[in-house]
C-alpha positions in Angstrom: 67.9 -44.9 -11.2 66.2 -47.1 -14.0 63.0 -45.9 -12.3 64.2 -42.1 -12.5 65.0 -42.9 -15.9 61.7 -44.3 -16.8 60.2 -41.4 -15.4 61.9 -38.9 -17.3 61.1 -41.0 -20.5 57.4 -40.3 -19.6 57.9 -36.7 -18.4 55.4 -35.1 -21.1 52.6 -37.7 -20.6 53.2 -36.8 -16.7 53.0 -32.9 -17.3 49.7 -33.4 -19.4 48.2 -35.6 -16.6 49.3 -33.3 -13.7 48.4 -30.1 -16.0 44.4 -31.6 -16.6 44.2 -32.5 -13.1 45.0 -29.0 -12.2 42.7 -27.5 -14.6 40.0 -29.7 -13.7 40.6 -28.5 -9.9 40.3 -25.2 -11.0 37.9 -25.5 -13.5 35.6 -27.0 -10.8 35.9 -24.1 -8.4 34.9 -22.0 -11.1 31.8 -23.5 -12.1 31.0 -23.8 -8.4 31.8 -20.1 -8.2 29.4 -19.6 -11.3 26.7 -21.7 -9.8 26.9 -19.6 -6.6 26.8 -16.3 -8.8 23.9 -17.6 -10.8 22.1 -18.7 -7.9 22.6 -15.3 -6.3 21.4 -13.2 -9.2 18.2 -15.5 -9.6 17.5 -14.5 -6.2 18.4 -10.8 -7.1 15.0 -8.6 -6.4 16.6 -5.1 -7.1 19.0 -2.9 -5.8 19.0 0.3 -3.9 22.3 2.5 -3.5 24.4 -0.5 -4.4 22.9 -2.8 -2.3 21.6 -6.0 -3.6 18.2 -7.1 -2.4 17.6 -10.4 -1.9 13.9 -11.8 -2.9 13.8 -14.1 0.1 15.0 -11.5 2.5 12.8 -8.7 1.1 9.7 -11.2 1.2 10.0 -11.8 5.1 10.4 -7.8 5.3 7.0 -7.5 3.3 5.0 -9.9 5.2 6.5 -8.5 8.6 5.3 -5.1 7.3 1.7 -6.0 5.8 1.0 -7.8 9.0 2.0 -5.0 11.3 0.0 -2.4 9.3 -3.1 -4.4 9.2 -2.4 -4.9 13.2 -2.1 -0.9 13.1 -5.7 -1.2 11.7 -5.1 0.0 8.0 -7.7 -0.9 5.5 -5.6 -0.5 2.7 -5.8 -3.6 0.4 -2.7 -6.3 0.2 -1.6 -5.3 -2.8 -1.3 -1.5 -1.6 0.4 -2.7 1.6 3.1 -4.3 -0.5 3.6 -1.4 -2.6 3.7 1.0 1.1 6.4 -1.7 1.9 8.5 -1.3 -1.1 8.4 2.3 -0.9 9.3 2.4 3.2 12.1 -0.1 2.5 13.7 2.0 -0.2 13.6 4.9 1.9 15.1 3.0 5.0 18.0 2.0 3.1 18.5 5.2 1.4 18.5 7.0 4.8 20.8 4.4 6.1 23.4 4.9 3.3 23.2 8.6 3.8 23.5 8.7 7.7 26.5 6.2 7.3 28.2 8.5 5.0 27.9 11.3 7.7 28.6 9.0 10.7 24.7 9.4 11.9 23.7 6.3 14.0 21.1 5.4 16.4 22.4 3.7 19.7 20.5 1.0 21.4 20.7 3.0 24.5 18.7 5.7 22.6 15.8 3.6 21.5 16.0 2.3 25.1 15.7 6.0 26.4 13.1 6.6 23.8 11.0 3.6 24.7 11.3 4.4 28.6 9.9 8.1 27.9 7.1 6.3 26.0 5.7 9.3 24.1 7.0 8.6 20.5 3.8 8.5 18.2 5.1 5.0 16.9 5.0 3.4 20.6 1.7 5.6 21.9 0.0 4.0 18.7 0.6 0.4 19.2 -3.3 -0.7 19.6 -2.5 -3.3 22.5 -3.7 -2.2 25.8 -1.2 -4.2 27.8 1.7 -1.7 26.5 0.1 1.2 27.7 0.1 2.9 31.4 -3.7 3.2 31.6 -3.1 6.6 33.9 -0.8 8.4 31.5 -1.5 6.8 28.2 2.1 6.3 27.5 3.9 3.3 26.2 5.1 1.1 29.3 8.5 -0.1 28.8 8.1 -2.4 32.0 5.3 -4.4 30.3 7.3 -4.6 27.2 10.4 -6.0 28.7 8.4 -8.3 30.9 6.6 -9.6 27.6 10.0 -10.0 25.9 11.4 -11.7 29.1 8.7 -14.4 29.0 8.3 -14.7 25.2 9.3 -18.1 24.7 7.4 -19.8 27.7 4.3 -18.1 26.5 4.1 -18.7 23.1 3.9 -22.5 23.8 0.7 -22.1 25.8 -0.7 -19.1 23.3 0.4 -19.1 19.5 -1.0 -15.8 19.1 2.0 -14.3 21.3 4.2 -15.2 18.2 2.2 -12.6 16.2 2.2 -9.9 18.9 6.3 -10.5 19.3 6.8 -10.1 15.4 5.0 -6.8 15.6 6.9 -5.4 18.6 10.2 -6.4 16.9 9.0 -4.6 13.7 7.8 -1.5 15.6 11.1 -1.3 17.3 12.8 -1.4 13.8 10.4 1.5 12.7 11.5 3.6 15.5 15.2 3.3 15.0 14.8 4.5 11.2 12.5 7.0 12.3 14.9 8.2 14.9 17.7 8.0 12.1 15.5 10.2 9.8 15.1 12.7 12.6 18.8 13.0 12.9 19.6 13.5 9.1 16.5 16.2 9.0 18.4 18.0 12.2 21.5 18.4 9.9 19.4 19.4 6.9 17.5 22.3 9.0 20.8 23.5 10.0 21.5 24.4 6.5 18.5 26.5 6.2 18.3 29.8 7.9 16.1 33.3 7.6 17.0 37.0 8.2 15.3 39.8 9.8 14.1 40.8 6.5 12.8 37.7 5.3 11.1 37.5 8.5 9.4 40.7 8.2 8.4 40.1 4.7 6.6 37.0 5.5 5.0 38.7 8.3 3.6 41.3 5.8 2.6 38.5 3.8 0.4 37.3 6.0 -0.9 40.4 7.7 -1.6 42.6 4.6 -4.8 42.0 3.2 -6.7 43.5 0.0 -10.0 43.3 -1.4 -10.3 43.7 -5.2 -12.8 44.2 -8.3 -11.9 41.8 -10.5 -12.0 41.2 -14.3 -11.5 38.2 -15.9 -11.5 36.5 -19.3 -11.4 32.5 -19.2 -9.1 30.6 -21.4 -12.2 28.6 -22.3 -13.4 31.7 -24.0 -11.0 31.4 -27.0 -12.1 28.2 -29.1 -9.0 25.6 -29.6 -9.3 25.9 -33.5 -8.4 29.7 -33.6 -5.4 28.7 -31.9 -2.2 27.4 -34.4 0.5 25.2 -32.8 3.6 24.5 -34.5 5.9 21.7 -33.6 8.3 24.3 -33.0 6.2 25.5 -30.3 5.9 22.1 -28.5 9.6 21.6 -28.9 10.5 24.8 -27.1 8.0 24.4 -24.1 8.9 20.5 -24.0 12.4 21.8 -23.2 11.4 24.3 -20.7 9.7 21.6 -18.8 11.5 18.8 -19.4 12.8 18.2 -15.9 9.1 17.3 -15.0 9.5 14.1 -17.7 12.3 12.4 -16.0 12.8 9.0 -16.0 14.2 6.7 -13.1 13.9 3.6 -15.0 13.1 2.3 -18.5 9.4 2.6 -19.5 7.8 0.9 -22.2 4.2 1.5 -24.1 1.7 -1.4 -25.1 -1.6 -1.9 -26.8 -3.7 -4.7 -25.7 -6.7 -6.7 -25.8 -8.3 -7.8 -22.3 -10.7 -10.8 -22.3 -12.9 -11.5 -19.2 -13.9 -15.2 -19.0 -17.4 -14.9 -17.3 -20.0 -17.7 -16.6 -22.9 -18.6 -19.3 -26.4 -18.6 -18.6 -26.1 -22.4 -18.4 -23.3 -22.2 -15.8 -25.2 -20.0 -13.6 -28.6 -22.2 -13.9 -26.3 -25.4 -12.9 -24.5 -23.7 -10.1 -28.1 -22.3 -8.8 -29.6 -25.6 -8.7 -26.7 -27.3 -6.9 -26.9 -24.4 -4.1 -30.6 -25.1 -3.5 -29.8 -28.5 -3.1 -27.4 -27.3 -0.4 -29.9 -25.0 1.2 -32.1 -28.1 1.8 -29.4 -30.5 3.3 -27.7 -27.8 5.5 -29.9 -28.8 8.4 -30.3 -32.6 7.8 -26.9 -33.4 6.6 -25.2 -31.3 9.2 -23.5 -27.9 8.9 -19.6 -28.7 8.5 -20.4 -31.7 6.2 -22.8 -29.8 3.8 -20.0 -26.9 4.0 -17.0 -29.4 3.0 -19.7 -31.3 0.7 -20.3 -28.3 -1.6 -16.6 -27.0 -1.5 -17.6 -23.7 0.1 -14.9 -20.7 -0.3 -15.7 -20.1 3.6 -15.5 -22.7 6.1 -17.5 -22.8 9.2 -15.7 -21.1 12.0 -18.3 -22.0 14.9 -17.4 -18.9 16.7 -19.8 -15.7 16.6 -18.2 -12.7 14.8 -19.3 -9.1 14.2 -20.9 -7.4 11.2 -17.7 -6.1 9.9 -16.9 -10.1 8.9 -19.7 -9.9 6.1 -19.8 -7.8 2.8 -22.7 -5.1 3.1 -24.9 -6.9 0.8 -24.3 -10.4 2.8 -25.1 -8.4 6.0 -28.1 -6.9 5.4 -29.6 -10.5 4.5 -28.2 -11.9 7.7 -29.5 -9.1 10.0 -33.0 -9.4 8.6 -33.0 -13.1 9.4 -34.6 -14.8 12.5 -32.5 -17.1 14.5 -32.2 -20.8 13.2 -33.5 -19.6 9.7 -31.7 -20.8 6.3 -31.9 -18.8 3.4 -30.4 -19.0 -0.2 -29.1 -19.3 -2.7 -28.6 -15.6 -2.3 -26.4 -13.6 -5.0 -23.7 -11.5 -3.7 -22.4 -8.5 -6.4 -19.5 -8.1 -4.0 -17.9 -11.0 -4.9 -20.0 -12.9 -7.7 -21.1 -15.6 -5.7 -24.1 -17.6 -4.5 -24.6 -17.9 -0.6 -26.6 -20.2 1.3 -27.2 -18.8 5.0 -28.0 -20.4 8.3 -28.1 -17.9 11.2 -27.5 -20.0 14.3 -27.4 -17.4 16.7 -27.5 -13.6 17.6 -26.1 -12.8 21.0 -24.8 -9.8 22.6 -20.9 -10.2 23.1 -17.8 -8.2 24.0 -15.7 -7.2 21.3 -12.4 -7.3 23.6 -11.8 -9.6 26.1 -8.5 -9.4 28.5 -7.6 -12.6 29.9 -4.5 -14.8 31.0 -3.6 -18.1 30.9 -1.7 -21.3 32.5 -0.8 -24.3 30.5 -0.7 -27.4 32.5 2.0 -29.2 30.5 2.3 -33.0 31.0 4.1 -36.0 29.6 0.4 -37.3 28.7 -2.8 -35.8 28.1 -4.2 -37.4 31.2 -1.4 -36.1 33.4 -1.9 -32.6 32.0 -5.8 -32.9 32.7 -5.1 -34.1 36.1 -2.2 -31.1 36.8 -4.8 -28.6 35.2 -7.3 -29.7 38.1 -5.4 -29.3 40.8 -4.2 -25.7 39.5 -8.0 -25.0 39.0 -9.0 -26.0 42.5 -5.9 -24.3 44.1 -7.0 -20.7 42.3 -11.0 -21.5 43.4 -9.4 -21.8 46.9 -7.8 -18.6 46.9 -4.2 -19.0 45.5 -2.5 -16.4 44.0 -2.6 -16.8 39.8 1.0 -15.3 39.4 2.4 -17.3 42.2 0.9 -20.8 40.8 2.2 -19.5 37.3 5.4 -19.1 38.6 5.4 -22.5 40.5 4.8 -24.2 36.9 7.9 -21.7 35.3 5.1 -19.7 33.7 4.4 -15.7 33.9 0.9 -15.0 32.8 0.8 -12.1 30.2 -2.5 -10.2 30.0 -3.6 -10.7 26.6 -6.3 -8.4 25.1 -8.3 -10.4 22.2 -10.2 -8.7 19.8 -12.9 -10.1 17.4 -11.1 -8.3 14.3 -8.4 -10.7 15.2 -9.8 -13.8 14.1 -13.4 -13.3 12.8 -12.0 -13.2 8.9 -9.7 -16.5 9.6 -10.1 -19.0 6.8 -10.4 -21.9 9.2 -10.3 -22.8 12.5 -9.1 -25.8 14.5 -11.4 -27.3 17.3 -9.1 -26.0 20.3 -9.2 -22.4 18.8 -12.8 -22.5 18.4 -13.4 -23.8 21.9 -11.1 -21.6 23.5 -12.6 -18.6 22.0 -16.1 -19.3 22.8 -15.1 -19.9 26.5 -13.6 -16.6 26.6 -17.0 -15.2 24.8 -19.2 -16.5 27.6 -17.0 -16.1 30.5 -17.7 -13.7 33.3 -15.1 -11.3 34.5 -12.5 -12.9 36.9 -14.0 -16.3 36.3 -11.6 -19.4 35.8 -12.2 -22.0 33.7 -10.0 -25.2 32.7 -10.2 -25.9 29.0 -9.1 -29.3 27.7 -7.2 -29.4 24.2 -5.8 -31.4 21.9 -2.2 -31.4 23.4 -2.8 -30.1 27.0 -5.1 -28.4 29.7 -4.9 -24.9 30.5 -6.6 -22.7 32.9 -7.6 -19.5 31.8 -9.3 -16.4 33.3 -11.1 -13.5 32.2 -10.1 -10.2 33.5 -11.9 -7.7 31.2 -14.6 -7.5 28.8 -15.1 -4.2 26.8 -17.6 -2.8 24.1 -20.5 -5.0 23.9 -21.6 -5.7 20.6 -23.9 -8.2 18.4 -22.3 -11.0 17.0 -23.6 -13.9 14.7 -22.8 -17.6 14.6 -23.5 -18.0 10.9 -22.7 -20.8 8.5 -22.3 -19.6 4.8 -21.8 -21.8 2.2 -20.4 -19.4 -0.7 -19.6 -20.6 -4.4 -18.2 -18.3 -7.1 -20.6 -18.0 -10.1 -17.9 -19.5 -12.1 -17.6 -20.3 -15.7 -17.4 -23.7 -16.8 -14.5 -25.7 -18.5 -16.6 -25.9 -21.7 -17.5 -22.0 -21.5 -13.6 -21.4 -21.0 -12.7 -23.4 -23.8 -15.0 -21.7 -25.7 -13.9 -18.1 -24.9 -10.4 -18.9 -25.1 -10.6 -20.8 -28.6 -12.3 -17.6 -30.0 -10.0 -15.0 -28.8 -6.7 -17.3 -30.2 -8.5 -17.4 -33.3 -9.1 -13.6 -33.7 -5.1 -13.1 -32.5 -4.0 -15.7 -35.1 -5.8 -13.7 -38.0 -4.4 -10.3 -36.5 -0.8 -10.3 -36.4 -0.5 -6.6 -36.1 -1.3 -3.6 -34.2 -2.9 -2.3 -37.0 -4.9 -5.6 -38.1 -5.8 -5.6 -34.6 -7.1 -2.1 -34.4 -8.9 -2.2 -37.5 -10.8 -5.8 -36.8 -11.3 -5.9 -32.5 -14.5 -3.8 -32.5 -16.1 -6.2 -35.0 -15.2 -9.2 -33.0 -16.4 -7.7 -29.9 -12.7 -6.7 -28.5 -11.5 -3.6 -27.3 -8.0 -2.3 -28.1 -6.6 -0.6 -25.1 -3.4 1.6 -24.4 -0.7 2.0 -21.6 1.5 4.5 -22.2 3.8 4.3 -19.0 4.3 0.6 -17.9 7.1 0.0 -15.4 8.6 -2.9 -13.7 7.2 -1.3 -10.6 3.9 -1.8 -11.4 3.8 -5.6 -10.7 1.5 -6.2 -13.8 -0.5 -4.9 -16.4 -2.8 -2.1 -15.0 -6.3 -3.4 -14.8 -5.4 -6.7 -15.4 -5.2 -9.4 -12.3 -2.2 -11.5 -11.7 -0.8 -10.2 -14.7 3.0 -10.3 -14.1 3.8 -13.5 -16.6 2.2 -10.6 -19.5 4.6 -7.6 -17.5 7.4 -10.2 -18.1 6.6 -10.4 -21.5 6.6 -6.8 -22.0 10.2 -6.3 -20.4 11.9 -9.4 -21.7 15.2 -8.5 -23.4 14.1 -10.4 -26.5 10.8 -8.4 -27.2 10.8 -5.7 -29.6 8.9 -2.9 -30.9 5.9 -4.1 -33.0 5.9 -7.6 -31.4 2.7 -9.3 -30.9 2.7 -11.7 -27.6 0.9 -14.9 -27.4 -2.3 -15.2 -25.6 -1.4 -15.2 -21.8 -3.9 -16.4 -19.2 -4.2 -14.1 -16.4 -6.6 -13.4 -13.5 -7.7 -14.3 -9.9 -8.8 -17.6 -11.0 -7.2 -17.9 -14.4 -10.5 -15.8 -15.8 -8.6 -13.3 -17.8 -7.0 -13.2 -21.2 -4.7 -10.9 -22.5 -2.7 -10.1 -25.9 -0.2 -7.3 -26.4 1.6 -5.3 -28.7 4.9 -3.6 -27.6 4.4 -0.1 -29.2 7.5 1.8 -27.7 10.4 1.7 -25.5 11.4 4.7 -23.6 15.1 4.1 -21.8 15.9 5.8 -18.3 16.4 9.4 -18.5 13.6 11.5 -20.0 10.2 10.9 -21.3 10.5 12.1 -24.8 7.9 14.4 -26.5 6.6 11.6 -29.0 5.0 10.2 -26.0 1.3 10.4 -26.2 0.9 11.8 -22.6 3.9 13.9 -22.7 2.7 15.4 -26.0 -0.5 16.1 -24.9 0.5 17.6 -21.6 2.7 20.2 -23.6 0.3 20.8 -26.1 -2.6 21.9 -23.5 0.4 24.1 -21.7 1.1 25.8 -25.1 -2.5 26.2 -25.8 -3.3 28.1 -22.8 -0.2 30.2 -23.5 -1.3 31.1 -26.9 -4.8 31.4 -25.6 -3.1 34.0 -22.8 -1.3 35.7 -25.6 -4.8 36.4 -27.4 -6.5 37.4 -24.3 -3.9 40.0 -23.1 -3.4 41.7 -26.6 -7.3 42.2 -26.3 -6.7 43.7 -22.8 -3.7 45.7 -23.2 -4.4 49.1 -22.6 -7.4 49.2 -20.9 -7.8 51.6 -17.5 -10.6 50.2 -15.9 -12.7 47.4 -14.9 -15.6 48.8 -16.9 -13.3 48.8 -19.8 -12.0 45.4 -19.3 -16.0 44.3 -19.0 -16.6 46.0 -22.8 -13.7 44.0 -24.1 -15.6 40.4 -22.8 -14.3 40.0 -19.3 -16.7 38.6 -16.6 -16.7 40.9 -13.0 -16.7 39.8 -9.3 -15.2 40.7 -6.1 -12.7 38.9 -4.5 -11.7 39.7 -0.8 -9.0 38.6 1.4 -6.3 38.3 -0.8 -2.8 38.1 1.0 0.8 37.5 -0.4 1.2 34.3 1.8 -1.4 32.0 -0.3 -2.4 31.6 -3.9 -5.8 33.9 -4.5 -8.6 31.7 -5.0 -11.2 32.3 -7.7 -14.5 30.4 -6.9 -16.3 31.1 -10.3 -13.3 29.3 -11.8 -12.2 26.9 -9.2 -8.8 27.7 -9.6 -5.9 28.9 -7.3 -3.8 31.7 -8.6 -0.5 32.5 -7.3 0.4 35.2 -9.9 -2.7 37.5 -9.0 -1.9 37.3 -5.5 1.8 39.0 -6.3 0.3 41.4 -8.6 -2.2 42.3 -5.9 0.5 42.9 -3.2 2.4 44.9 -5.9 -0.5 47.4 -6.7 -1.3 50.1 -4.5 -4.8 50.9 -2.9 -7.1 52.6 -5.2 -4.9 51.9 -8.3 -6.0 49.6 -11.4 -3.7 46.8 -12.3 -0.7 48.0 -14.5 -0.7 45.1 -17.0 -2.8 42.1 -17.2 -2.0 39.0 -15.4 -1.5 35.7 -16.8 -3.2 33.1 -14.4 -3.5 29.1 -14.8 -7.1 29.5 -16.1 -7.7 32.9 -17.1 -6.1 36.2 -17.7 -7.0 38.8 -15.0 -7.0 42.5 -14.2 -8.5 44.3 -11.2 -9.0 47.4 -9.0 -7.3 47.5 -5.6 -10.4 48.5 -3.3 -9.3 48.2 0.4 -6.1 47.1 2.0 -5.8 46.6 5.6 -3.1 45.4 8.4 -4.7 42.7 10.2 -4.0 42.6 14.0 -0.7 40.8 15.1 2.9 42.2 16.6 5.6 41.3 14.4 7.9 39.0 16.5 11.3 38.7 14.5 12.7 35.6 16.1 9.3 33.8 15.7 8.9 34.9 12.0 12.6 34.0 11.2 12.0 30.6 13.1 8.8 30.2 11.1 10.2 31.1 7.9 13.1 28.8 8.0 10.7 25.8 8.8 8.5 26.7 5.8 11.7 26.7 3.7 13.1 23.5 5.4 9.7 21.7 4.5 10.0 23.1 0.8 13.4 21.6 0.2 12.7 18.6 2.5 10.4 16.8 -0.2 12.6 18.0 -3.1 15.8 16.8 -1.2 14.2 13.5 -0.4 13.3 13.0 -4.2 16.8 13.8 -5.2 18.0 11.2 -3.0 15.8 8.7 -4.5 16.5 9.4 -7.8 20.4 9.2 -6.8 19.7 5.8 -5.4 20.2 4.0 -8.8 17.0 1.7 -7.8 16.5 -1.4 -10.0 13.0 -2.9 -9.1 12.9 -6.6 -10.3 9.9 -7.4 -8.3 7.9 -8.5 -11.0 10.1 -11.6 -11.4 9.1 -12.8 -8.3 5.5 -12.0 -7.5 
């Protein structure tokens, strides 16, 4: 009882202690939750149709996409491929969400059936011969299954298998998306129909052809100064075409000065002298040692490569050199470098080699060598390659190695060099034991294709770069200019006198990844879209460029929120003004031509004449003298009888026209109602398909924060 009484006497204190403990527990969980939310937000690259995109997941997708496109032979730059990856990724997410709403899905069995059939372009165009049936050219699903089943074992012996494995997985993902999109488009196609009257109209549009004598007056014949444009005219036209200026995301406008750091004459001279020393030492000091000593941008691979491994100007030098010669320093304009070149050999070798391999794995290198020697003797004695491989728990894949796969490598291990050189010099069906750093392997060449000239070349490459002294001098001068000109007006007034140029970008978006024309300018883009950056603000001098060789200062001149680009935007204003100008010129010309009854009268009014033949309603008339397509002219000609003069002047894209229909004929061809109904429906589907896709993209509520992670 005494204890209870004591507890009661301390009740308020106990309640406070317990309450504080409970608060601390709840607060700890709350802080953990906040930290987790902040971490998630810090990795949020964007959003598509409500789905948050994690930066790390997306980066993995981009790497797979870029590698896949390169294996497919795409020649685009990495930057272009990354942009294509984003567009493909967005479309993939959109179609997945839309299909989910409609209950559309692609089953594993469907993918299996398509791969078994082997005729999908995504599969047929896979550039790895092993996965194609040599007789039919179709995708070989059995080869695919065999590869996948043996992947884990095969990649131990051949690391290149990993690249092929990832490529095939990404192709399967693309195939699944493609099938889903086809299903979606099939539903869309069911919404598009064509009736018999429409089919007959389109048949006649193709098969009725007219020849005309044309009279035209070009809009350029009216001087711009003779046309009066009021603000009300611009506003009216803007309201008419406003939909074409829709902004799916915020856009900002800037004015900026960009400064490129370049090597001074002294910098060039010092590097040239250094490269002369490299040329003198490349034979005496050893190729690999000299390449490393002079910090070459390219390593010596030690394997023959094709001419595509070199820039055009460098290959021209290499191809003209005798074997064993050293040349340089040679300046390359392609990459702004001095080069010392030694041509070690020039040989005719296969561009593609098919081989198979057995890894003689052992507990030690000596055990591996002994095992490999035993395997080689068994094979040379007539043993079956597949049976031997199976004995050692391996299934040897037939693999093609192309020169393209390794000739642009930044460096190469000794094992890889020995492996490639062995393949290059082996005959078809020849067996060879190759001792590597970790184990020994047995390789057999099965086929050699496309014999080409290959070059074993050592190149010491150094960029003609600016020195630290030159860099500081350029930076200091630019920073002094910026400090003295802290407004847009001052920058524009004084830039030319200081040797700088003020440029303008009216449509900067986060999707651009940087400032157009300025390399590695993501930091500059972050400043432009920083929530603290206000209209009229001037940035600090920001270092950009591939080698921190560019400087930029920017002024934020306008902010255009999501919605519609306003008429005040310079580019929009110019586009609208040009259309209004043409409209008013058309009015002047049409007044001049009103009432004319013949081509001759039109000519007296200043029109030029020409004969235009084979005009149909199915396609826009093309006027060669003006290099213009004129849909309105096609329609007017079709509506005018043979032998008649046009009832009214026709307003076109670049001129006003009148004409006489000289001839009209029915082209050969019988009207097939079913065929033309189907053809018309397909055309309408194509017309609405792109529009529909654009509308889906607009409604996807895209948020693109890639610039924060690039």
